[in-house]
C-alpha positions in Angstrom: -39.1 12.8 -34.6 -35.2 12.5 -34.6 -35.1 15.6 -37.0 -37.2 17.7 -34.5 -35.0 16.7 -31.6 -31.8 17.5 -33.4 -33.3 20.9 -34.7 -34.3 21.9 -31.2 -30.6 21.1 -29.9 -29.2 23.1 -33.0 -31.5 26.0 -32.4 -30.7 26.2 -28.6 -26.9 26.0 -29.4 -27.1 28.6 -32.1 -29.0 31.3 -29.9 -26.8 30.3 -27.0 -23.7 31.4 -28.8 -25.3 34.6 -30.0 -26.5 35.4 -26.3 -23.2 34.7 -24.6 -21.3 36.6 -27.4 -23.3 39.7 -26.6 -23.1 39.3 -23.0 -19.1 39.1 -23.3 -19.2 42.2 -25.5 -21.0 44.2 -22.7 -18.6 43.0 -20.0 -15.5 44.0 -22.0 -16.9 47.4 -23.0 -17.9 48.2 -19.4 -14.6 47.1 -18.1 -12.7 49.2 -20.6 -14.7 52.2 -19.9 -14.0 51.9 -16.1 -10.2 51.6 -16.7 -9.9 54.4 -19.2 -12.1 56.6 -16.9 -9.9 56.0 -13.7 -6.8 56.6 -15.7 -8.1 60.0 -16.8 -9.2 60.9 -13.2 -5.8 60.0 -11.7 -4.0 62.6 -14.1 -6.3 65.4 -13.1 -5.2 65.9 -9.6 -6.6 69.2 -8.1 -8.2 70.2 -11.4 -11.8 71.4 -10.8 -13.1 69.7 -13.9 -11.4 66.3 -13.3 -14.7 64.4 -12.7 -16.3 65.7 -16.0 -13.3 65.0 -18.0 -13.2 61.5 -16.7 -17.0 61.1 -17.4 -16.4 62.3 -21.1 -14.0 59.5 -21.5 -16.2 57.0 -20.0 -19.2 57.9 -22.1 -17.1 57.9 -25.3 -16.2 54.1 -24.3 -19.8 53.2 -23.5 -21.1 54.2 -27.0 -20.2 50.8 -28.2 -23.2 49.5 -26.2 -26.8 49.9 -27.2 -28.6 52.8 -25.3 -29.6 51.5 -21.9 -27.0 48.8 -21.3 -24.9 51.2 -19.2 -26.8 53.2 -16.5 -24.6 54.5 -13.8 -21.1 55.9 -13.2 -19.5 56.8 -9.7 -16.2 58.7 -9.3 -15.1 58.5 -5.7 -12.2 58.6 -3.3 -11.1 54.9 -2.9 -9.8 52.8 -0.1 -7.1 50.7 -1.9 -7.5 47.9 0.4 -11.2 47.2 -0.3 -11.8 49.2 -3.6 -14.9 50.8 -1.9 -15.4 54.5 -1.0 -13.1 55.6 1.8 -16.1 57.3 3.5 -17.6 53.8 4.0 -20.8 54.7 1.9 -22.4 52.5 -0.8 -21.1 53.0 -4.3 -24.7 53.7 -5.7 -25.7 56.1 -2.9 -22.6 57.7 -1.6 -22.5 61.5 -1.2 -19.3 62.3 0.5 -16.1 62.5 -1.5 -17.7 61.1 -4.8 -19.4 62.2 -7.9 -22.4 60.1 -9.4 -23.8 60.1 -12.9 -26.9 58.5 -14.2 -27.9 58.1 -17.9 -31.0 59.8 -19.0 -32.9 57.2 -21.1 -34.6 59.9 -23.1 -31.8 62.3 -24.2 -29.0 59.9 -23.7 -27.0 62.4 -21.6 -25.2 61.7 -18.3 -26.7 63.7 -15.7 -24.6 64.7 -12.6 -26.3 64.2 -9.3 -25.9 67.5 -7.3 -26.1 65.8 -4.0 -22.7 64.3 -4.1 -19.4 66.0 -4.6 -15.7 65.6 -4.1 -14.1 68.9 -4.8 -10.6 69.0 -6.4 -9.4 71.2 -3.6 -9.8 68.2 -1.2 -7.4 66.0 -3.2 -4.2 64.9 -1.4 -1.3 64.0 -3.5 -1.3 60.2 -3.8 -4.8 59.6 -2.7 -6.7 56.9 -4.6 -9.4 57.4 -7.0 -11.9 54.9 -8.0 -14.5 54.5 -11.0 -17.5 52.3 -10.8 -19.5 51.6 -14.0 -22.8 49.8 -13.8 -24.4 48.2 -16.9 -26.7 45.2 -17.8 -27.6 42.8 -20.5 -31.2 41.8 -21.6 -31.3 38.3 -23.0 -32.8 38.1 -26.3 -34.3 34.7 -26.2 -35.1 34.7 -22.4 -33.8 31.1 -22.3 -31.3 32.1 -19.6 -33.3 34.6 -17.7 -34.5 38.2 -18.2 -31.4 40.3 -17.8 -28.0 40.3 -16.0 -26.4 43.2 -14.1 -22.7 44.0 -14.8 -20.6 46.0 -12.5 -16.9 46.8 -12.9 -14.6 48.9 -10.5 -11.2 50.2 -11.2 -8.8 51.9 -8.6 -5.7 54.0 -9.2 -3.6 56.4 -7.3 -3.7 60.0 -8.0 -0.6 61.5 -9.7 1.4 64.3 -7.9 -0.3 67.7 -8.6 1.6 70.4 -10.2 4.2 71.8 -7.8 4.3 68.4 -5.9 7.6 66.5 -6.3 6.5 63.2 -5.1 4.1 61.5 -2.9 4.5 62.4 0.8 5.5 59.4 2.8 4.9 59.0 6.4 7.9 58.5 8.7 8.3 54.8 9.4 7.6 54.1 13.0 10.8 53.3 15.1 10.6 49.7 16.0 12.5 48.7 19.1 14.4 45.5 18.3 13.2 42.7 20.4 16.0 41.1 22.3 16.3 37.5 21.2 16.5 35.2 24.1 19.4 33.1 24.2 18.8 29.7 22.8 17.8 27.2 25.6 20.4 24.5 25.7 19.0 21.2 24.6 19.7 18.6 27.6 21.7 15.8 26.3 19.9 12.7 27.1 21.7 10.2 29.3 22.2 7.0 27.5 20.3 4.1 29.2 22.7 1.2 30.0 21.9 -1.6 27.8 21.7 -4.8 29.9 24.3 -7.3 29.0 22.5 -10.6 28.0 23.3 -13.5 30.3 24.9 -16.3 28.3 22.8 -19.3 28.3 24.5 -22.6 29.8 25.7 -24.9 27.0 23.9 -28.1 27.5 26.2 -31.0 28.3 26.3 -33.6 25.6 25.1 -36.9 26.9 27.2 -39.7 26.2 25.7 -42.1 23.7 25.6 -45.6 25.1 27.7 -48.2 23.4 25.5 -50.8 22.1 26.4 -54.2 23.7 26.5 -57.0 21.2 24.3 -59.9 22.5 25.8 -63.1 21.5 23.5 -65.3 19.5 22.6 -68.3 21.6 24.4 -71.3 20.6 22.2 -74.4 20.9 23.9 -77.5 22.0 22.7 -80.5 20.2 20.9 -83.0 22.3 22.6 -86.3 22.0 20.4 -89.0 20.8 21.2 -92.2 22.2 22.2 -94.8 19.7 20.1 -97.9 19.7 21.8 -100.9 21.3 23.1 -103.3 18.8 20.8 -106.1 18.3 22.6 -109.4 18.6 22.3 -111.5 15.6 21.1 -115.0 16.6 23.6 -117.6 15.8 22.1 -120.4 13.8 22.2 -123.7 15.4 25.0 -125.8 14.3 23.9 -128.8 12.3 24.3 -132.2 14.0 27.5 -133.9 13.5 27.5 -136.8 11.0 28.1 -140.3 12.2 31.5 -140.2 11.0 32.3 -137.6 13.5 33.3 -135.3 10.9 32.9 -131.7 11.8 30.3 -130.0 9.6 32.3 -126.9 9.7 33.7 -124.4 12.3 31.8 -122.4 14.8 29.7 -119.4 13.6 31.4 -116.1 14.4 29.6 -113.9 16.8 29.1 -110.4 15.5 30.8 -107.7 17.6 28.5 -105.0 18.6 29.5 -101.5 17.1 29.8 -98.7 19.6 28.5 -95.4 18.6 30.4 -92.5 20.2 28.4 -90.3 22.3 29.0 -86.6 21.6 30.3 -84.6 24.5 28.4 -81.4 25.2 30.2 -78.2 24.6 31.1 -76.4 27.8 30.8 -72.6 27.9 28.7 -69.7 29.3 25.0 -70.1 29.1 23.9 -67.4 26.4 21.3 -64.9 27.6 18.4 -65.3 25.1 17.2 -62.0 23.5 13.4 -61.6 24.3 12.8 -60.0 21.0 14.2 -63.0 19.0 12.6 -66.4 19.1 15.3 -69.2 18.4 14.6 -71.7 15.9 15.1 -75.2 17.2 17.7 -77.1 15.4 16.2 -80.4 14.0 17.6 -83.5 15.7 19.3 -85.6 13.3 17.8 -89.1 12.8 20.4 -91.7 13.5 21.4 -93.9 10.7 20.7 -97.5 11.4 23.7 -99.8 11.7 23.7 -102.4 9.0 23.2 -105.8 10.4 26.0 -108.1 9.1 24.4 -111.1 7.1 25.6 -114.5 8.6 27.6 -116.6 6.2 25.6 -119.7 5.3 26.9 -122.8 6.5 27.7 -125.1 3.8 25.6 -128.4 3.8 27.3 -131.4 5.0 28.8 -133.5 2.5 28.3 -137.2 2.6 31.3 -139.3 2.5 
């Protein structure tokens, strides 16, 4: 299977190379024949046999092609701008200012069509002559079609005839110089005044308030009343003995101790800060005053 596909591709490529090679040969031969024929015709200005001399050169170049590959030749007065007959007729059917030759397929001779002519006496020095050669190529394998028509046109100016020095040139028309208008002055644009920006007022700095130190509240201790001294009871004196002797002196009465009362500190009453809750100072507990122990009275001594 693979060999058949590859063989088919190789077969097509091989015959395609041969076909296009032969086609390129026909194109080159026909182009060369037209170039050589117009060169010969341009050098035969006002010579009666100029068209036959040019056809002989063309036929000689076309002998490189198989018979039938070139079929028609037209020699005509050409319009250099379009490379077509100056008479405006078709290249294959023109009869005015042209010669047409057709190949006889039986004899292989190029027959002149008597209905068309361009006599040498009508040549003007420096006219243009053109040569149009028509051929064809028949595909061998018919893979690319049946045949292809090839047409080649070459145009060249006729050389000066004997006795003519050069080509006549028509006088150049007098051209009146066109006055150039003075340049229009370009108006200078008036500059647009640029508005001056109004300075923005500088904001006045606000004075920062000086923080007022709020004095911490000083708490005045509350005086705690000292307990009144408790009088120590005086023990009863023992009864006197019969002898009248005193049993001892009187029992001393304890003197009450006075506790000094603290005087409150005078001063401005502080304003308490609402955000701060003062912690009350604990009230000191008074220390009890020691009670003096009474000296014991010695027992009476009997005498």
